[in-house]
C-alpha positions as CSV (number, residue, x, y, z in Angstrom):
1,M,90.9,36.6,98.1
2,R,93.3,36.2,100.8
3,D,95.5,34.8,98.7
4,I,95.5,37.6,96.0
5,L,96.1,40.3,98.9
6,N,99.1,38.1,100.4
7,G,100.6,38.5,96.8
8,L,99.6,41.8,96.5
9,F,101.6,43.0,99.7
10,C,104.5,40.7,98.8
11,R,104.8,42.7,95.3
12,F,103.4,46.3,96.5
13,P,104.0,46.3,100.5
14,M,104.5,49.9,100.8
15,V,101.7,50.9,98.3
16,L,99.2,49.1,100.2
17,L,100.6,50.1,103.7
18,I,99.9,54.0,102.6
19,S,96.5,52.9,101.1
20,V,95.2,51.6,104.4
21,A,96.7,54.2,106.3
22,L,95.0,56.8,104.0
23,T,91.6,55.0,104.4
24,V,92.1,54.7,108.3
25,V,92.8,58.7,108.6
26,C,90.0,59.6,106.5
27,S,87.5,57.2,108.0
28,A,88.5,58.2,111.2
29,A,88.0,61.9,110.2
30,P,84.9,64.1,110.9
31,T,82.4,64.8,108.4
32,G,83.6,68.0,106.8
33,V,87.0,68.4,108.5
34,A,89.8,68.6,105.8
35,L,93.0,66.4,106.2
36,A,95.5,67.4,109.0
37,K,97.6,70.4,108.6
38,D,99.6,71.8,111.5
39,K,100.2,75.4,110.8
40,I,98.8,78.3,108.5
41,V,101.5,79.9,106.3
42,I,101.2,83.6,105.3
43,G,103.5,84.8,102.9
44,C,104.9,88.5,102.4
45,A,107.5,90.2,99.7
46,I,108.5,93.7,101.3
47,A,111.3,96.0,101.4
48,L,113.3,95.1,104.5
49,S,116.4,96.8,103.1
50,G,116.8,99.7,100.7
51,E,114.9,103.0,100.6
52,N,111.7,101.6,101.2
53,A,112.5,99.8,104.4
54,V,111.8,102.6,106.9
55,P,108.3,103.2,105.6
56,A,107.6,99.2,105.0
57,Q,108.7,98.5,108.6
58,S,106.6,101.3,110.2
59,T,103.2,101.1,108.4
60,Q,103.6,97.2,107.6
61,V,105.9,94.9,109.1
62,T,105.8,95.6,112.8
63,E,101.6,95.4,112.7
64,Y,101.9,92.0,110.6
65,K,104.0,90.8,113.3
66,L,102.0,92.0,116.1
67,W,98.8,90.7,114.8
68,V,100.5,87.4,114.3
69,E,102.3,87.3,117.7
70,Q,98.7,87.8,119.4
71,K,96.9,85.3,117.3
72,N,99.4,82.8,118.4
73,A,99.4,83.4,121.6
74,E,95.7,82.6,121.6
75,G,96.4,79.2,120.3
76,G,96.4,80.4,116.8
77,L,93.8,81.1,114.1
78,Y,90.6,78.7,114.2
79,V,89.5,77.0,110.8
80,K,86.7,75.3,110.7
81,E,87.7,73.2,108.0
82,F,90.3,71.7,109.8
83,G,88.1,71.7,113.3
84,R,91.0,73.6,115.4
85,K,93.1,76.4,115.7
86,L,96.4,76.2,113.8
87,P,99.6,78.2,114.7
88,I,100.9,80.8,112.3
89,E,103.8,81.2,110.4
90,L,105.0,84.8,108.7
91,L,107.0,83.9,105.8
92,M,108.8,87.2,104.7
93,Y,111.2,87.6,102.1
94,D,113.2,91.1,101.5
95,D,112.4,92.5,98.0
96,N,115.3,95.2,98.5
97,S,113.1,98.2,97.7
98,N,112.9,96.6,94.1
99,I,110.0,96.0,92.0
100,E,111.1,93.1,89.9
101,T,112.5,91.6,93.0
102,C,109.3,91.8,94.6
103,T,107.4,90.1,91.9
104,K,109.4,87.3,91.6
105,M,109.2,86.9,95.4
106,V,105.7,86.8,95.4
107,E,105.5,84.4,92.8
108,K,107.8,82.2,94.6
109,L,105.6,82.7,98.2
110,I,102.8,81.4,95.9
111,V,104.0,78.8,93.4
112,Q,106.9,76.8,95.5
113,D,105.9,77.7,98.9
114,K,102.6,77.5,98.6
115,V,101.6,79.5,101.4
116,D,97.9,79.6,102.6
117,L,97.5,83.6,102.6
118,M,99.3,86.6,101.2
119,L,100.1,90.1,102.4
120,P,101.0,92.8,100.2
121,P,104.5,94.9,99.9
122,W,105.0,98.6,100.6
123,G,104.0,101.2,98.1
124,T,101.7,101.9,95.3
125,A,104.2,101.2,92.6
126,F,105.0,98.0,94.2
127,N,101.2,96.9,94.8
128,F,100.7,98.0,91.0
129,A,103.2,95.5,90.0
130,V,101.7,92.4,92.1
131,A,98.2,92.9,92.1
132,P,97.1,91.2,88.6
133,M,99.8,88.5,89.7
134,V,98.2,87.5,92.8
135,S,94.8,87.5,91.0
136,K,96.2,85.5,88.0
137,Y,97.3,82.8,91.0
138,G,93.9,83.5,93.0
139,Y,95.3,84.7,96.1
140,V,93.5,87.3,98.3
141,M,95.7,90.5,99.1
142,I,94.3,93.9,100.9
143,G,96.7,96.9,100.3
144,P,97.1,99.3,102.8
145,S,100.2,101.2,101.1
146,I,98.5,102.0,98.0
147,S,96.9,105.3,97.0
148,S,96.3,105.6,93.3
149,A,92.8,106.5,91.3
150,K,94.7,105.1,88.3
151,F,94.0,101.4,89.8
152,K,90.4,101.3,88.6
153,E,91.9,101.1,85.1
154,I,93.8,97.6,85.8
155,S,91.4,96.6,89.1
156,Y,89.6,94.3,86.0
157,Q,92.6,92.4,86.0
158,A,93.0,92.1,90.0
159,P,89.7,91.0,91.4
160,Y,91.5,89.4,94.3
161,F,93.0,92.9,95.6
162,F,91.2,95.2,97.8
163,I,92.6,98.8,98.8
164,I,91.9,99.6,102.3
165,L,93.5,102.8,102.6
166,N,91.9,106.3,101.5
167,Q,92.5,107.3,98.1
168,P,93.8,110.4,96.1
169,Q,90.3,111.9,94.9
170,K,88.6,111.5,98.5
171,Q,91.9,113.2,100.1
172,A,92.6,116.0,97.6
173,S,88.6,116.9,98.4
174,S,88.9,116.8,101.9
175,L,92.3,118.9,101.9
176,V,90.7,121.5,99.6
177,E,87.4,121.7,101.8
178,L,90.0,122.4,105.0
179,L,91.9,125.1,102.9
180,K,88.4,126.8,102.0
181,D,87.1,126.3,105.8
182,V,90.1,128.1,107.5
183,G,90.3,130.7,104.9
184,V,93.5,130.0,102.8
185,K,93.7,132.6,99.6
186,S,96.8,131.4,98.0
187,A,98.9,128.2,97.6
188,A,101.9,126.4,96.0
189,I,101.7,123.0,95.6
190,I,105.0,120.7,95.0
191,Y,105.2,116.8,94.5
192,I,107.7,114.1,94.2
193,A,108.1,112.9,90.7
194,D,106.6,109.4,91.0
195,L,103.0,108.1,90.9
196,F,102.3,109.2,94.4
197,G,103.0,112.6,93.7
198,L,101.8,113.1,90.5
199,E,98.1,111.5,91.4
200,H,97.9,113.5,94.4
201,S,98.9,116.9,93.1
202,G,96.7,116.2,89.9
203,Q,93.8,115.5,92.2
204,V,94.1,118.9,94.1
205,A,95.3,121.2,91.8
206,P,92.1,120.9,89.5
207,L,90.1,121.4,92.4
208,L,91.8,124.3,93.7
209,G,91.1,125.8,90.1
210,Q,87.6,125.4,91.2
211,T,87.8,127.7,94.1
212,D,89.0,131.2,94.6
213,I,92.2,130.0,96.3
214,N,95.3,131.1,94.0
215,V,97.5,128.3,92.9
216,A,100.7,130.4,92.6
217,M,102.9,127.3,91.7
218,L,102.7,123.4,91.1
219,K,106.1,121.8,90.1
220,S,107.7,118.8,90.9
221,Y,111.2,117.8,92.2
222,P,112.8,114.1,91.6
223,L,113.1,111.4,94.1
224,G,116.3,111.3,95.9
225,V,117.0,114.9,95.9
226,K,119.4,116.2,98.8
227,D,118.8,120.1,98.5
228,L,115.0,121.6,98.5
229,S,116.1,124.7,99.7
230,P,116.0,126.6,96.2
231,L,112.6,125.6,95.9
232,I,111.8,126.6,99.4
233,K,113.0,129.9,98.5
234,T,111.0,130.2,95.6
235,I,108.1,129.3,97.3
236,Q,108.7,131.9,100.2
237,A,109.0,134.6,97.5
238,K,105.4,134.2,96.7
239,K,104.3,134.8,99.9
240,V,101.3,132.2,99.5
241,D,98.9,131.4,102.5
242,A,99.6,127.5,102.1
243,M,102.3,125.2,101.1
244,V,101.4,121.8,100.2
245,A,103.7,119.1,99.5
246,Y,103.1,115.6,98.7
247,S,106.3,114.2,99.7
248,Y,107.8,111.1,101.0
249,P,109.3,110.4,104.1
250,D,112.9,111.4,102.9
251,S,112.0,114.5,101.5
252,T,109.1,115.4,104.3
253,F,111.9,115.7,106.8
254,L,114.3,117.2,104.6
255,L,111.5,120.1,103.8
256,T,111.1,120.8,107.4
257,K,114.5,120.8,108.1
258,Q,115.2,123.2,105.7
259,M,112.5,125.4,106.4
260,I,112.8,125.7,109.4
261,A,116.7,126.7,108.6
262,L,115.7,129.1,106.4
263,G,112.9,130.6,108.8
264,Y,110.0,129.5,106.3
265,S,106.5,129.2,108.3
266,P,103.5,129.3,106.0
267,K,100.1,129.9,107.6
268,L,99.7,126.2,106.4
269,L,101.9,123.5,106.0
270,F,100.7,120.3,104.5
271,L,103.2,117.6,103.8
272,G,103.3,114.0,102.8
273,V,104.1,111.0,103.9
274,G,106.3,111.0,107.0
275,V,104.3,113.5,109.2
276,H,102.1,111.1,110.6
277,F,105.2,109.4,112.3
278,P,105.9,109.9,116.2
279,D,109.6,109.9,114.9
280,Y,108.8,113.2,112.6
281,R,107.3,114.5,115.9
282,D,110.3,113.3,118.3
283,S,112.8,114.7,115.7
284,F,111.9,118.4,115.6
285,G,110.3,118.4,118.9
286,V,106.4,119.0,119.8
287,K,106.4,122.6,120.2
288,T,107.8,122.5,116.5
289,V,105.7,120.3,114.6
290,E,102.5,122.4,116.1
291,G,100.0,122.9,113.4
292,I,101.8,121.2,110.5
293,M,99.5,118.7,108.8
294,G,99.7,115.7,106.7
295,V,98.5,113.4,104.3
296,G,96.2,110.8,106.1
297,A,95.3,110.2,109.5
298,W,94.2,107.7,112.2
299,N,94.3,108.0,116.2
300,P,93.3,105.7,119.0
301,K,90.4,108.5,120.0
302,V,88.5,107.3,116.8
303,P,85.2,105.4,117.2
304,A,86.3,102.2,116.4
305,T,85.8,98.7,117.9
306,G,89.7,97.8,119.3
307,A,91.0,100.9,118.3
308,R,92.6,102.3,121.7
309,E,93.5,98.3,122.5
310,F,95.4,98.2,119.2
311,F,97.5,101.5,120.3
312,N,98.3,100.3,123.7
313,A,99.6,96.6,122.5
314,Y,101.7,97.9,119.9
315,V,103.3,100.4,122.4
316,K,103.7,97.5,124.8
317,R,105.4,95.4,122.0
318,W,107.4,98.0,120.4
319,G,107.9,100.5,123.3
320,K,107.3,103.2,120.8
321,E,103.9,104.6,119.8
322,P,102.2,103.4,116.2
323,P,102.2,105.8,113.3
324,R,99.0,107.7,112.5
325,W,97.9,106.8,109.0
326,G,98.1,103.5,107.3
327,E,99.6,101.2,109.9
328,A,96.1,100.9,111.6
329,G,94.8,99.7,108.1
330,S,97.6,97.2,107.8
331,Y,96.5,95.7,111.2
332,A,92.6,95.8,110.2
333,S,93.4,94.1,106.8
334,L,94.3,91.0,108.9
335,Q,91.3,91.3,111.1
336,I,89.3,91.3,107.8
337,M,91.3,88.2,106.9
338,D,90.5,86.8,110.2
339,Q,87.2,87.6,110.1
340,A,86.5,86.5,106.5
341,I,88.1,83.0,107.4
342,Q,85.6,82.8,110.7
343,K,82.7,83.7,108.3
344,T,83.6,81.2,105.3
345,G,85.2,78.2,107.9
346,S,88.0,78.1,105.2
347,L,91.4,79.0,103.6
348,D,89.7,78.6,100.0
349,Q,90.7,81.8,98.1
350,K,87.7,82.0,96.0
351,K,85.3,81.9,99.0
352,L,87.4,84.6,100.9
353,K,87.5,86.8,98.2
354,D,83.9,86.7,97.7
355,V,83.0,87.2,101.5
356,I,85.8,90.2,101.7
357,A,84.0,91.8,98.7
358,T,80.5,92.1,100.1
359,D,80.6,91.9,103.5
360,T,81.0,94.5,106.4
361,F,84.0,94.0,108.9
362,Q,84.6,95.5,112.3
363,T,88.2,96.8,112.8
364,V,90.1,99.4,114.5
365,I,89.8,101.8,112.1
366,G,86.2,101.4,112.0
367,P,83.4,99.3,109.7
368,V,85.2,98.5,106.6
369,K,82.7,97.5,103.3
370,F,84.6,97.3,100.1
371,V,83.2,99.1,97.2
372,D,84.2,97.8,93.9
373,G,87.6,96.7,95.9
374,T,88.4,99.8,97.7
375,N,87.8,100.8,101.1
376,P,85.8,104.4,101.2
377,G,85.5,105.0,104.9
378,Y,89.2,105.4,105.9
379,P,88.8,107.8,109.6
380,G,90.8,110.9,108.3
381,D,92.3,112.4,105.4
382,V,93.9,115.2,106.7
383,G,96.0,115.1,110.2
384,Q,97.5,117.8,112.4
385,W,99.8,117.8,114.9
386,Q,98.0,119.3,118.2
387,K,99.8,119.4,121.5
388,G,102.0,116.4,120.6
389,E,98.7,114.1,119.4
390,Y,98.1,113.7,115.4
391,E,94.6,114.8,115.4
392,I,92.1,114.3,112.4
393,V,90.9,117.5,111.0
394,S,89.3,116.5,107.8
395,P,87.0,115.3,106.6
396,K,85.0,117.8,109.1
397,D,82.4,114.9,110.1
398,K,85.4,112.7,111.5
399,R,87.3,115.7,113.5
400,T,89.1,114.6,116.4
401,A,89.9,118.4,117.1
402,K,89.1,121.6,115.2
403,P,92.4,122.6,113.0
404,I,94.7,125.2,114.1
405,Y,95.2,128.0,111.8
406,P,97.5,129.9,111.0
407,K,100.1,127.6,112.1
408,P,102.5,128.7,114.9
409,N,105.7,130.3,113.3
410,W,109.0,128.4,114.1
411,T,110.1,131.1,116.5
412,Q,106.8,130.6,118.4
413,A,106.8,127.2,118.3
414,K,110.0,126.9,120.1
415,K,109.4,129.4,123.0
């Protein structure tokens, strides 16, 4: 036998050395512990440039980086199958605010980079594009910036994709209940001409049609619009109690600026994405934004484990307050991933998917239990600026403050 081994060694020395080394490593490893791994790589293709860069940075990127830094400061993420904590590397590619680029980058992260975990892009349309792909490759993804009732139509193609943000049907019913509660008699609805605007307006308009509130106007406006003053003047002439706009940040800021310039201040002003940004409050001033409502809400007063600690940690790390809607959901999505890894003791995507689909997780937005892949329990559907804080005013059972109605007009607000 010795002669045979010596002969083999002379002919294939490296093969035998590698074989012996692997045998030693495997025999030395504790039962149930996987082979050595030096880090956990989390991949994300997201807008770091282009028109989506600002909301992507605000809503997801800063929250992801904060969580990774916190876990690494603790020594990394513990994974039972490796028997220790592993440092985390966040591998982030710029999708240039382009859906085709995003899908290519997501596939690269999975196929070429072979990342351990995946994080989603920013925006409803982008999440729609990648959800079937990550499920095809069997990667879990939790989306904090997708709001669409139509997702159910493709959910059978995306069993690994989960939605943590509140959805249009729930938000619409909360808004309509609020309008009825405060005594609104008439409303005008405008919306940005994309999936977000179409879906949200398409949910709220029929619900208002079932009430005594008169919908005096329902009209879209294009992406990238630079002047909304003609539309504002049309609404102003209708003398409605409430103006509801499903807008993205650029038009949210533009609408506010031009409404102030035109002196148009309805009794209730509800705008879309961007109202919940502290930068929105700071740009126009605490008194000016008093009473303005926005789509979706969270604040550190919610009765959720670690809510205040997340708020304080964000301020300490970034030197500013976190926005008050999906941002907390972004952080919560990583808390869920962490807890799922602890429950399964593994990075196996199928195991993670199964536990995320069935278990309850404690997060900064409260307990999360997905139902058919969607979180039904987001803290707030409608927020309102009150004395510099973005309060939850709907649904009623989750209010952190009573709604202000009517909204102070611009001249009153500036006094």
